[in-house]
KEKE-809538 format. One record per residue (C-alpha): x, y, z. Coordinates in steps of 0.1 Angstrom, whole numbers, always signed. Layout:
! KEKE-809538
u = X; v = Y; w = Z
...
//
This chain:
! KEKE-809538
u = +818; v = +1303; w = +1604
u = +832; v = +1337; w = +1597
u = +828; v = +1351; w = +1562
u = +857; v = +1374; w = +1554
u = +854; v = +1409; w = +1538
u = +865; v = +1393; w = +1505
u = +833; v = +1372; w = +1503
u = +810; v = +1398; w = +1517
u = +823; v = +1426; w = +1494
u = +822; v = +1403; w = +1464
u = +785; v = +1395; w = +1471
u = +777; v = +1432; w = +1478
u = +794; v = +1443; w = +1445
u = +777; v = +1415; w = +1425
u = +742; v = +1424; w = +1439
u = +749; v = +1461; w = +1430
u = +760; v = +1451; w = +1395
u = +728; v = +1430; w = +1391
u = +707; v = +1459; w = +1404
u = +724; v = +1486; w = +1383
u = +734; v = +1470; w = +1350
u = +702; v = +1471; w = +1330
u = +721; v = +1455; w = +1301
u = +748; v = +1481; w = +1300
u = +783; v = +1480; w = +1316
u = +787; v = +1494; w = +1351
u = +820; v = +1510; w = +1361
u = +837; v = +1496; w = +1391
u = +842; v = +1531; w = +1404
u = +804; v = +1535; w = +1406
u = +800; v = +1503; w = +1425
u = +829; v = +1513; w = +1448
u = +812; v = +1546; w = +1455
u = +777; v = +1531; w = +1462
u = +790; v = +1503; w = +1483
u = +818; v = +1522; w = +1500
u = +844; v = +1496; w = +1490
u = +880; v = +1504; w = +1479
u = +882; v = +1506; w = +1441
u = +916; v = +1487; w = +1441
u = +901; v = +1460; w = +1462
u = +871; v = +1457; w = +1438
u = +895; v = +1454; w = +1409
u = +911; v = +1424; w = +1425
u = +878; v = +1408; w = +1433
u = +864; v = +1414; w = +1398
u = +896; v = +1398; w = +1383
u = +887; v = +1366; w = +1402
u = +850; v = +1369; w = +1393
u = +859; v = +1373; w = +1356
u = +882; v = +1342; w = +1358
u = +853; v = +1324; w = +1375
u = +830; v = +1332; w = +1346
u = +806; v = +1353; w = +1366
u = +813; v = +1387; w = +1350
u = +826; v = +1399; w = +1317
u = +844; v = +1432; w = +1310
u = +837; v = +1457; w = +1283
u = +866; v = +1480; w = +1273
u = +865; v = +1516; w = +1261
u = +843; v = +1546; w = +1267
u = +812; v = +1535; w = +1286
u = +829; v = +1503; w = +1295
u = +827; v = +1484; w = +1327
u = +814; v = +1451; w = +1338
u = +783; v = +1430; w = +1330
u = +770; v = +1398; w = +1346
u = +781; v = +1368; w = +1325
u = +748; v = +1351; w = +1331
u = +715; v = +1363; w = +1344
u = +710; v = +1374; w = +1380
u = +685; v = +1345; w = +1384
u = +712; v = +1320; w = +1373
u = +740; v = +1334; w = +1395
u = +741; v = +1319; w = +1430
u = +756; v = +1336; w = +1460
u = +776; v = +1304; w = +1467
u = +792; v = +1308; w = +1432
u = +803; v = +1344; w = +1440
u = +818; v = +1334; w = +1473
u = +837; v = +1304; w = +1458
u = +849; v = +1324; w = +1428
u = +868; v = +1348; w = +1451
u = +884; v = +1318; w = +1469
u = +864; v = +1321; w = +1500
u = +858; v = +1287; w = +1515
u = +823; v = +1279; w = +1528
u = +831; v = +1258; w = +1559
u = +827; v = +1259; w = +1596
u = +856; v = +1235; w = +1605
u = +891; v = +1245; w = +1612
u = +905; v = +1218; w = +1591
u = +903; v = +1215; w = +1553
u = +871; v = +1199; w = +1540
u = +876; v = +1163; w = +1527
u = +911; v = +1161; w = +1542
u = +919; v = +1129; w = +1563
u = +938; v = +1151; w = +1587
u = +920; v = +1168; w = +1615
u = +925; v = +1202; w = +1632
u = +941; v = +1188; w = +1664
u = +978; v = +1188; w = +1670
u = +979; v = +1150; w = +1666
u = +962; v = +1154; w = +1632
u = +930; v = +1139; w = +1647
u = +895; v = +1153; w = +1644
u = +878; v = +1170; w = +1673
u = +846; v = +1155; w = +1688
u = +825; v = +1181; w = +1672
u = +840; v = +1178; w = +1637
u = +809; v = +1163; w = +1621
u = +787; v = +1189; w = +1636
u = +807; v = +1218; w = +1622
u = +812; v = +1200; w = +1588
u = +774; v = +1196; w = +1585
u = +769; v = +1232; w = +1594
u = +792; v = +1242; w = +1566
u = +773; v = +1220; w = +1542
u = +740; v = +1236; w = +1553
u = +754; v = +1271; w = +1548
u = +766; v = +1261; w = +1513
u = +732; v = +1246; w = +1504
u = +715; v = +1278; w = +1516
u = +738; v = +1301; w = +1497
u = +735; v = +1279; w = +1466
u = +697; v = +1283; w = +1468
u = +698; v = +1321; w = +1468
u = +704; v = +1340; w = +1435
u = +715; v = +1376; w = +1429
u = +680; v = +1382; w = +1417
u = +666; v = +1370; w = +1451
u = +687; v = +1395; w = +1469
u = +680; v = +1424; w = +1445
u = +642; v = +1416; w = +1447
u = +644; v = +1412; w = +1485
u = +632; v = +1377; w = +1485
u = +656; v = +1364; w = +1511
u = +639; v = +1376; w = +1542
u = +612; v = +1352; w = +1553
u = +600; v = +1330; w = +1581
u = +633; v = +1329; w = +1601
u = +625; v = +1327; w = +1637
u = +646; v = +1345; w = +1663
u = +655; v = +1332; w = +1697
u = +655; v = +1353; w = +1729
u = +690; v = +1355; w = +1744
u = +682; v = +1340; w = +1778
u = +655; v = +1314; w = +1770
u = +647; v = +1289; w = +1744
u = +614; v = +1306; w = +1736
u = +610; v = +1312; w = +1699
u = +598; v = +1345; w = +1687
u = +583; v = +1352; w = +1653
u = +601; v = +1378; w = +1632
u = +572; v = +1403; w = +1635
u = +576; v = +1401; w = +1673
u = +613; v = +1409; w = +1670
u = +607; v = +1438; w = +1646
u = +581; v = +1453; w = +1670
u = +606; v = +1456; w = +1698
//
C-alpha cells in the first residue's frame, strides 16, 4: 500500500494542530511553515477535514483552525479517510464484485492484500492524534534483517 502525500500531509498537519492548538486557533500559514507544506495545498486539505467534522474554523483576527473533537478522540484513520484517501492494498475497489484483472476477475492474492488493507485500517483506527503527539506509537515492533528471517529487537536495530 502506498499512502499519497494527501494522506501523509493531512496527518502531519493534524498532529501539528493537536500539538500547537492549546485551545486557541492555529493559522494554516504557521502549520505550513512548521511542516514545510504548501499553504494552498493545506487549504484544500483543511476544507475536506472541515467537511469531515475533524476541524472547525475561527474567522477574524487571531483566527485559524481548532480540532473539532479532542486529540484523544481523533483517529489517524479518520483523518486519512476525510481527505478521500482510501486505505487499501488491493488494486480493485474494496467491496466491488469486479476484480483488478482485465477479465474482471480477482487475482490469486486478492484476499491477502484485502486483509492487509483491513489490518492497516485497524491499526490506524487504533492510533489517535494524542498518541502521535505524545510519542506513544513506537513500541515493540520487530525488524527483520534484509537477507535472513532472523528477527531483531528494535534496540538492536537502533544500536547499529
